[in-house]
C-alpha positions in Angstrom: -78.3 -30.0 16.5 -77.1 -32.6 13.8 -76.5 -29.2 11.5 -74.5 -27.5 14.3 -72.2 -30.7 14.5 -71.8 -31.1 11.1 -70.9 -27.1 10.7 -68.2 -27.8 13.3 -66.9 -30.9 11.6 -66.6 -29.3 8.1 -64.6 -26.4 9.9 -62.4 -28.9 11.9 -61.7 -30.7 8.5 -60.8 -27.3 6.7 -58.4 -26.1 9.4 -56.8 -29.8 9.6 -56.4 -29.4 5.7 -55.2 -26.0 5.8 -52.8 -27.0 8.9 -51.2 -30.0 6.8 -51.1 -27.8 3.9 -49.2 -25.1 6.1 -46.7 -27.6 7.2 -46.0 -29.2 3.8 -45.5 -25.6 2.5 -43.1 -25.1 5.2 -41.3 -28.1 4.8 -40.9 -27.2 1.2 -39.9 -23.6 1.8 -37.3 -24.9 4.5 -35.6 -27.1 2.2 -35.5 -24.7 -0.7 -32.0 -23.7 -1.8 -31.2 -20.1 -1.0 -28.4 -17.8 -2.4 -26.1 -18.0 0.9 -23.0 -19.3 2.0 -22.0 -20.4 5.8 -18.8 -19.2 6.9 -16.7 -20.8 10.0 -13.4 -20.8 11.8 -11.0 -22.3 9.4 -7.6 -24.2 9.8 -4.7 -22.3 11.8 -1.2 -23.0 10.8 2.1 -22.2 12.7 4.1 -20.6 9.9 7.2 -21.5 12.0 6.7 -25.1 11.4 3.7 -27.1 9.2 -0.1 -27.2 9.3 -1.9 -29.7 11.0 -1.8 -32.9 9.2 0.7 -31.6 6.7 4.6 -32.7 6.6 6.0 -29.6 4.5 7.6 -26.6 6.4 5.3 -23.7 5.7 8.5 -21.1 5.6 12.0 -22.7 4.3 14.8 -20.3 4.5 17.9 -21.4 2.7 21.2 -19.4 2.3 21.3 -18.4 5.5 21.8 -19.5 9.1 18.2 -19.9 10.7 17.2 -20.0 14.7 15.5 -22.4 16.8 12.1 -21.3 16.9 10.0 -22.0 20.2 6.6 -21.0 20.0 3.5 -20.4 17.5 3.0 -17.6 15.0 -0.2 -19.3 13.4 -2.1 -17.6 10.3 -5.8 -18.1 10.6 -8.4 -18.7 8.1 -12.2 -18.9 7.4 -13.7 -22.0 5.8 -16.8 -22.0 3.9 -19.3 -24.8 2.1 -19.9 -24.8 -1.7 -22.9 -27.3 -0.9 -26.4 -26.5 -1.6 -27.6 -24.3 1.5 -31.5 -24.5 2.0 -33.2 -22.2 4.5 -33.1 -24.4 7.4 -29.5 -24.8 7.1 -29.3 -20.7 7.0 -31.2 -20.6 10.1 -29.5 -23.0 11.9 -26.1 -21.5 11.3 -27.5 -18.0 11.7 -28.1 -18.9 15.4 -24.7 -20.3 16.1 -22.1 -18.3 17.7 -19.6 -19.8 15.4 -21.0 -19.4 12.2 -21.8 -16.5 10.0 -24.4 -16.3 6.9 -23.4 -14.2 4.0 -24.7 -13.6 0.2 -22.9 -16.2 -2.4 -22.2 -12.6 -4.1 -20.1 -11.5 -1.3 -17.6 -14.7 -2.2 -18.5 -15.2 -5.8 -19.2 -11.7 -7.6 -21.7 -12.2 -10.1 -20.4 -12.8 -13.5 -17.5 -14.9 -12.1 -17.4 -18.7 -11.7 -15.9 -20.5 -8.5 -12.6 -21.5 -11.0 -12.0 -17.9 -11.4 -12.6 -16.6 -7.8 -10.3 -19.6 -6.7 -7.5 -18.4 -9.3 -7.9 -15.1 -8.0 -7.2 -16.1 -4.7 -4.2 -18.2 -5.6 -2.7 -15.2 -7.2 -3.4 -12.9 -4.2 -1.7 -15.4 -2.0 1.3 -15.5 -4.4 1.7 -11.6 -4.4 1.3 -11.8 -0.5 4.1 -14.1 -0.3 6.2 -12.0 -2.5 5.3 -8.8 -0.1 5.8 -10.6 2.9 9.3 -11.5 1.9 10.5 -7.7 1.0 8.7 -6.2 3.9 10.6 -8.7 6.3 13.8 -7.7 4.3 13.2 -4.1 5.1 12.6 -4.8 8.8 15.8 -6.7 8.9 17.6 -3.7 7.5 18.5 -4.5 3.8 18.5 -1.5 1.6 16.3 -1.2 -1.5 17.6 -2.3 -5.0 16.7 -3.8 -8.3 17.5 -7.3 -8.4 16.7 -11.0 -7.5 13.7 -11.7 -5.3 13.8 -15.5 -5.8 15.8 -17.9 -7.9 13.5 -20.4 -9.2 14.3 -24.1 -8.6 15.9 -26.3 -11.3 15.6 -23.0 -13.5 18.7 -21.4 -15.5 20.1 -19.2 -12.7 19.5 -22.2 -10.1 22.8 -22.4 -8.3 24.3 -19.3 -10.0 22.4 -16.3 -9.2 21.0 -15.9 -5.6 18.3 -13.8 -4.0 19.3 -10.3 -3.3 21.9 -10.0 -6.2 21.5 -6.8 -7.4 22.0 -6.0 -11.4 24.6 -4.3 -12.9 24.9 -5.2 -16.5 24.6 -8.4 -18.8 26.9 -8.6 -21.4 28.1 -5.4 -21.0 24.6 -3.8 -21.4 23.1 -1.7 -18.3 20.3 -3.7 -16.4 19.8 -1.7 -13.5 16.3 -1.1 -13.9 13.4 -3.3 -14.8 12.7 -1.9 -18.0 16.4 -2.3 -19.1 16.5 -6.0 -18.0 13.5 -6.7 -19.8 14.7 -5.3 -23.1 18.1 -7.1 -22.8 16.0 -10.5 -22.3 13.4 -9.7 -24.8 16.3 -9.7 -27.6 17.9 -13.0 -26.4 17.3 -16.6 -27.2 16.8 -19.5 -25.2 20.3 -21.3 -25.0 22.4 -18.3 -25.4 25.2 -17.9 -22.7 25.2 -14.4 -21.2 27.6 -12.6 -18.8 25.9 -11.2 -15.7 27.5 -8.9 -13.3 25.6 -8.3 -10.1 26.6 -6.7 -6.7 26.2 -9.7 -3.9 25.0 -8.5 -0.7 26.5 -10.7 2.2 24.9 -8.5 4.8 22.7 -5.3 5.1 26.4 -3.4 5.3 28.7 -5.6 3.3 28.7 -6.6 -0.5 31.1 -7.6 -3.3 30.9 -7.5 -7.3 30.3 -11.0 -8.9 30.7 -11.8 -12.7 28.6 -15.1 -13.6 27.5 -17.0 -16.5 24.1 -18.0 -17.3 22.5 -20.0 -20.0 19.3 -18.7 -20.5 16.0 -20.7 -21.0 12.7 -20.5 -22.1 10.3 -17.3 -21.5 7.0 -17.5 -19.7 4.0 -18.7 -21.8 3.1 -16.0 -23.9 6.4 -14.1 -23.8 9.2 -13.5 -26.1 12.9 -13.6 -25.8 14.3 -15.7 -22.9 14.5 -16.1 -19.4 16.9 -15.9 -16.3 14.5 -18.1 -14.6 14.4 -15.6 -11.4 11.4 -13.3 -10.0 12.0 -9.8 -9.9 9.8 -7.0 -8.8 9.3 -4.1 -11.0 10.8 -1.5 -8.7 13.8 -1.3 -6.4 12.7 -3.1 -3.2 14.4 -4.4 0.0 16.5 -7.6 -1.2 17.9 -10.0 1.4 21.0 -12.4 0.6 18.8 -15.5 1.3 15.8 -17.6 -0.4 12.5 -18.0 1.3 9.9 -20.5 -0.2 6.5 -20.2 1.7 4.2 -23.5 1.2 0.6 -24.2 2.2 -1.8 -26.7 0.5 -3.8 -25.7 -2.5 -7.3 -25.0 -0.2 -5.7 -22.0 1.5 -5.4 -19.0 -0.7 -6.3 -15.0 -0.5 -3.7 -12.2 1.0 -4.7 -12.2 4.4 -1.6 -14.2 5.6 0.9 -11.8 4.4 1.7 -10.3 8.0 2.3 -13.5 9.7 4.4 -14.8 7.0 6.7 -11.8 7.6 6.9 -12.2 11.3 7.6 -15.8 10.6 10.3 -15.0 8.2 11.9 -12.8 10.7 11.3 -15.1 13.8 13.3 -17.6 12.0 16.3 -15.5 10.7 16.4 -12.6 13.3 15.3 -13.0 16.7 12.5 -15.0 18.7 9.4 -13.1 18.8 7.1 -15.9 20.5 9.4 -16.4 23.5 7.3 -19.6 24.1 3.9 -18.2 23.4 1.1 -19.2 21.2 0.6 -16.1 19.0 -1.9 -16.1 16.1 -3.1 -13.6 13.8 -4.0 -12.0 10.4 -3.7 -8.9 8.2 -2.5 -8.3 4.4 0.9 -6.9 4.2 2.1 -4.4 1.4 5.8 -4.2 0.4 6.5 -1.2 2.7 5.4 -2.8 5.4 1.6 -1.6 6.0 -0.8 -4.1 7.6 -4.2 -4.1 5.8 -7.6 -5.3 7.2 -9.3 -8.6 6.4 -12.7 -10.2 6.4 -14.0 -12.7 8.8 -12.0 -11.5 11.7 -14.3 -12.7 14.3 -14.3 -16.3 13.2 -10.5 -16.3 12.7 -10.1 -15.1 16.5 -12.4 -18.2 17.4 -10.2 -20.3 15.6 -7.2 -19.0 17.0 -8.5 -19.4 20.5 -9.8 -22.7 19.7 -6.3 -23.9 18.7 -4.8 -22.5 22.0 -3.7 -18.9 21.0 -3.4 -16.6 23.8 -2.7 -13.6 21.9 -4.1 -12.3 18.4 -2.4 -9.8 16.1 -5.4 -7.6 14.7 -5.2 -5.4 12.1 -6.0 -1.7 13.2 -8.5 -1.4 10.2 -10.6 -4.2 11.8 -10.7 -2.9 15.2 -14.4 -2.3 14.9 -15.1 -6.1 14.0 -13.0 -7.1 16.8 -15.1 -5.3 19.7 -17.6 -7.4 21.3 -16.2 -10.4 19.4 -12.8 -11.4 21.6 -13.3 -14.9 22.9 -12.5 -15.4 26.5 -8.5 -16.1 27.2 -7.6 -13.9 24.0 -5.6 -10.7 24.1 -5.8 -8.9 21.1 -3.2 -6.6 19.8 -3.5 -4.0 17.2 -1.2 -3.7 14.6 -0.8 -1.1 11.6 2.8 -2.2 10.4 4.9 -4.9 10.3 7.7 -3.1 12.6 4.9 -1.8 15.0 3.9 -5.9 15.1 7.4 -6.7 16.1 7.5 -3.9 18.6 4.7 -5.5 20.2 5.8 -8.7 20.2 8.8 -7.6 21.9 7.1 -5.5 24.3 5.0 -8.3 25.4 8.1 -10.4 26.2 8.9 -7.5 28.6 5.7 -7.0 30.1 5.0 -3.5 28.7 1.8 -2.2 27.3 0.8 -2.9 23.8 -1.7 -1.1 21.5 -5.2 -2.8 21.7 -8.4 -2.6 20.0 
């Protein structure tokens, strides 16, 4: 009898020790870092006004009359955390309806540092802004030409050249192409005064020829010659005769706000697209107005609805990701071009049907 009880006691002790070891190993495993990142709904900002907590206007238009804006055209974002993620954190996020767990390599490709990724996001953001300005200018009816896209504040051409100026010549030399303009500036020196002849567009159908004098400045770092202090596209694009400055805090990057930027520009200078409604959306934009797909659209729809949006503009290329993920109370409109997005918003205001995913 004693021997039997001793055997039971040893088995109990063995099970107890094994159980304790299992619990310890489980705890250690759950607290180990894993190579994953948790994505969540990020900030959403009204491109017609400001971001929450910010004072700077997101889209600032100068050089033309602007309209009163009555509603929202919100860009949407996805947030991620670079803090260490444990197995427990990943599991908890995985079961949440408003979180997505992805491998770190999806955001930070092997061989690239966080700084390099952030720099690329900023470059994509800048390119997206330029594309939005050009696409909006085309939608507003301005013709394609080679000329000034933006004038750099406090630069050599500030107050002299204007956005939309189409180059004809510099000191008598033809400057009607990017190659010609670059060739002229490479051969000049900072401080030189040059005579610039441009065609100035005051509207899509009216223009005049101007002869202006500019004192050249230093070229960009790493370049030779001199600079006019402007940005010019490498090929002819639609150029509007007003300056657009797009500003957001450094925490927002990437190309996915392009479509909402372009719509915001049109709303400010041409027509009230919102009619007082809260509209949000996403999508890249190319200079020809094509709207491209983006990542994290399910989280962006959640962010939009949480902020109060009732209409969401989704790229046609994301319709597969939209299905089954639309928050209650949110109407999703499918868009594939900037013109299509403008038409859809006009039809919504008239109670007409619009494309849906």
